[in-house]
Structure formats: C-alpha cells, structure tokens
N, C-alpha and C positions, 0 to 999 in steps of 0.2 A: 504494500500500500504506500502510495506517495502522497505527501502533503507539502504545500508550499505557501509562503506568504507572497502577496503581490508586491511589486516594487514600491508602490505608493504606501503600502502598509509598513514596509521595512523602513522607509524614510520617516514616516510618522512615529514609529516606535523609537528610532534613534533620536528624534527631536525631544521626546518626552521622557525617555528612560533616565533613571538615576545611575550614577557610576556604580558598577558592580552587577547591575541587572543583566540578564541574558535572555535570549530568545532563540528557539530552534526555528530558523527561517526556512529550512527545507529538510525533508526526510526522504531519503532515497539515494540512488547512486550518484547523481550529479544534477545540481540545480540548472534551470534554464538560463539562457544567455542574459535575459533582462534582469533577473534576480541576482545572478552572479555579478553582473556589471554594477548594480547598485551596492551590493555588499562590498565589492572591491573598492568602489569610490569612497564609501564610508570608512573603510580601513585605511586607505591612502591619506584621507583627511585627518587621521589620528583619532577618530571618534569611537571606533570599535576594534576589538581584537577578534580574529576569526579562528575557529577551531572545529574539529569534528569529533564525534564520539560514536562508538559502535559496541553494543552489547551482543553477546553470543546469540545468534539466531534472529537478531533484529536488524532492520535496515540502518544505514548510516544516518546520523543526525548532524546536520550542518548548523553550527551555533555561532551567534555574534554576542559578544559581551561589551557593554558600554564602558568606556574608559573615563576616568576622571578628567583627564586632559591629554592633549597629544603628547606622544613621547618626544624627547629632545631630537632624535634623529629625524622625525617627521617635521618638526619645526624648522630644522636646518634645510631639509629638502624643500619645504614650502618656500623658504626665503630665497632659494637658488633658482627656482623655476618660475616661469610665467604662469600665474594662477589660472589663466583661461585654458592653457594648453600645456601638455608635457612636450618639451622640445629640448633635446640635448644638442649642445653646440659641438660641431665637429672638432673644434680646437680646445675642448674642455681640459684635456691634460696639459696643454700649453698654458692655459690661463692659470691653472693651479700651480704650475711650475714657476710662472712669473710671480705669483703671489708669494711663494716660498722665497724666491730671490728678493722680493721687496722686504720681507720680514728679516732675512739675513742681512740685507743692506742696512736696514734700520738699526739692528743690533750693533753692527760694525760702526756706523756713524755715531751712535750714542756711547760707544766704548763699553758695551755690555757683553756678557758671556753669550755664546751661541745657544739658541734654543735646542732642546733635545727633539728627536723625531716625534715623541708623544706630544710635546708642547706645540710643535708645528701643526700636527694633525688636529689638536683641539682648537687652535686658533683659526684654522681654515675650514673646519668642519669635514675633514677627511675621515675615511673609514677607520683607520688605525695608524700606528707608527710605521708600519710597513709601507703604506701609501706615501707617507712623508719621506721615508728613506729612498723610495724609488725616485721621487722628484729631486732630492738632493743629489743622488747618483747621476741623474739626467743632467743637472746643472754642471757637474764635474765633467761629464762626457762632452757637453757643449762648450767646455772651457770658459764658463762664466764665473766659476768659483774654484778655489783650491782648498782642500781640506787637510788639516793636520790632526792626527789622533795622538794626543800626548800620553795617554795612559788610561787604564780601565776605571780609575776613580776621578778622572778629570773630563770636563767637557771638551769637545772638539773645538779647534780654532779654524774659522772659515775666513779666507781672504777673498774679497770681491775683486776679480781681475780688472774690471773697468776702472775702479777707483784706487785700488791698491790698499784699501782700508781693511782691517781685520777685527774680528771679535776678540775679546780677551779670554785668557784661561780662567776656568772656574771649576769648582768642585761639583760633582754630581750630587 
C-alpha cells in the first residue's frame, strides 16, 4: 500500500511545524517527482532533515523532520549562490584560490603568522582543511607563493612572490 502527501500539503506542514516534529511524507518504494522535488527544496533551504525508515515486512517510510534553523553549511551555501537559481561558476576553484592568496597576502602585509589550512577553510567556507591545502599547493605550483615549513610545532612561512613580503613564524 502506498500513501503520499501532496506537494502543497508538504509545504504547508513545513511552514507550521515546530522544530523536532516529523512527518512521513511518503510510504512506498520511491516518492513521485513532484513530492521528491518539494522535499529536496525544503532540505536544501535548511528547513528539514530527510530520512527513511523500514521495519521488517513493511514498506519504506520517507520522513522529513523540521529543523530549528538551517545548518551552518547550508547558510554558507545560500550566501554563495544566486537565490533564484543554482548556478556554479566554471572558475569557482580559481576564485577560491584567489581568495586564499588574498588572505595570505593580508597576513604577510600585517606581519602576522600564516593561517593554518583549517583556518583558511573556515574563513572561506571551504569543505575542510584538505580543500584549503589543495588551493595552497595550487598557488605554489602557479609560482604565486613560496612556502617554508620550519618544523612540526611551528606555522609555515609563506612568501608572496609578487611583493616579496612574508608571514612571520609562529607556534601552532
């Protein structure tokens, strides 16, 4: 037996539900396109969490749970995209690499220690320190910066090739 909420019922529920409330919006193998699209849109806006549950001998229940507020990753994603359309720029990696260079340049100009990969990732809304590390290596490969690793307990020293300015040594 299959049961499903209509898309407009799903939207109405999301508008009036309190944080923590949940609803089984579809019971069966796979919701229809319209219902699935509405559920995905509510999830991408950070209003709901999506999950499924299945008990032995019963059909799968597709469930939405109302969240208190959008998760930080969704707020960052919302700030980066055009709210009307999802559109990724072809040069997105280059933009974030330039942003990493700007942060490193700022630290060098101010005579500060070089930010760690985790600090760069947090400042730019990148996924993790590995994403920031990739951009730093890319800047080295493009000969925009030179990196000196003084030791395991000290921060790296970055020299901006264009200006010759360097970040200062600092403890981790």
